[in-house]
C-alpha positions as CSV (number, residue, x, y, z in Angstrom):
1,M,76.4,181.9,119.1
2,N,74.4,182.6,122.3
3,S,73.2,186.1,121.9
4,E,70.6,187.8,120.4
5,S,72.9,190.8,119.9
6,E,74.6,188.7,117.3
7,L,72.0,188.2,114.9
8,S,71.2,190.9,112.3
9,E,67.8,192.6,112.0
10,E,66.9,190.5,109.3
11,E,67.7,187.5,111.4
12,K,66.0,188.6,114.8
13,I,63.0,189.0,112.9
14,I,63.3,185.4,111.6
15,Y,64.5,184.6,115.1
16,N,61.2,186.1,116.9
17,K,58.8,184.3,114.0
18,L,60.6,181.1,115.2
19,K,59.8,181.9,119.2
20,D,56.4,182.6,118.2
21,W,55.8,179.2,116.4
22,R,57.6,177.4,119.1
23,A,55.5,178.8,121.7
24,D,52.2,177.5,119.8
25,K,53.9,174.2,119.4
26,A,55.0,174.2,123.2
27,R,51.4,175.2,124.1
28,E,49.9,172.4,122.0
29,A,52.4,169.6,123.1
30,Q,52.1,170.7,127.0
31,L,55.7,170.9,127.3
32,P,58.2,173.8,128.0
33,A,59.5,176.0,125.0
34,Y,62.9,174.8,125.3
35,I,61.9,171.3,125.1
36,I,60.9,172.0,121.5
37,F,64.2,174.1,120.7
38,H,66.5,175.9,122.9
39,N,67.0,179.9,121.9
40,T,70.4,178.8,120.5
41,H,69.1,176.2,118.1
42,L,66.5,178.7,116.9
43,M,69.0,181.8,116.8
44,S,71.1,179.4,114.4
45,I,67.9,178.3,112.1
46,A,67.5,182.1,111.7
47,R,71.0,182.5,110.6
48,H,71.2,179.7,108.5
49,K,68.1,180.3,106.3
50,A,67.4,176.7,105.5
51,C,65.5,176.2,102.6
52,T,64.9,172.3,102.6
53,L,64.8,169.6,105.3
54,D,68.1,168.6,104.6
55,D,69.5,172.1,105.2
56,L,67.9,171.8,108.4
57,E,69.5,168.7,109.6
58,N,73.0,170.8,108.7
59,V,72.1,173.7,111.3
60,N,74.1,172.8,114.6
61,G,72.1,171.0,117.3
62,I,69.2,169.9,115.2
63,G,69.2,166.2,114.5
64,K,66.9,163.6,112.3
65,R,64.3,163.4,114.9
66,K,63.7,166.9,115.4
67,V,63.7,167.7,111.8
68,E,61.3,164.9,111.0
69,K,58.7,166.2,113.7
70,F,59.2,170.0,113.0
71,G,60.9,170.7,109.7
72,I,58.0,171.3,107.7
73,G,56.8,174.0,110.2
74,I,60.1,175.8,110.5
75,L,60.6,175.8,107.0
76,E,56.9,177.4,106.7
77,V,58.2,180.1,109.1
78,L,61.3,180.7,107.3
79,E,59.1,180.8,103.9
80,N,56.8,183.3,105.2
81,A,59.5,185.7,107.1
């Protein structure tokens, strides 16, 4: 999936919250946002609706290192979406 238009309305809300979260993390780390996660990864997370860190590792393009670094934050965004 490469297009926002492929997301359901609920998934778009989650995706936008994840983009806001990513922007905050990128600012804190003084990095471009795409270094944290690409948009396609955020779309996959929004569609997958992971509930655990293990679930996140099963999302395409997200490895153990990203889960260790950002997993708790992502799960908090998903929980509050």
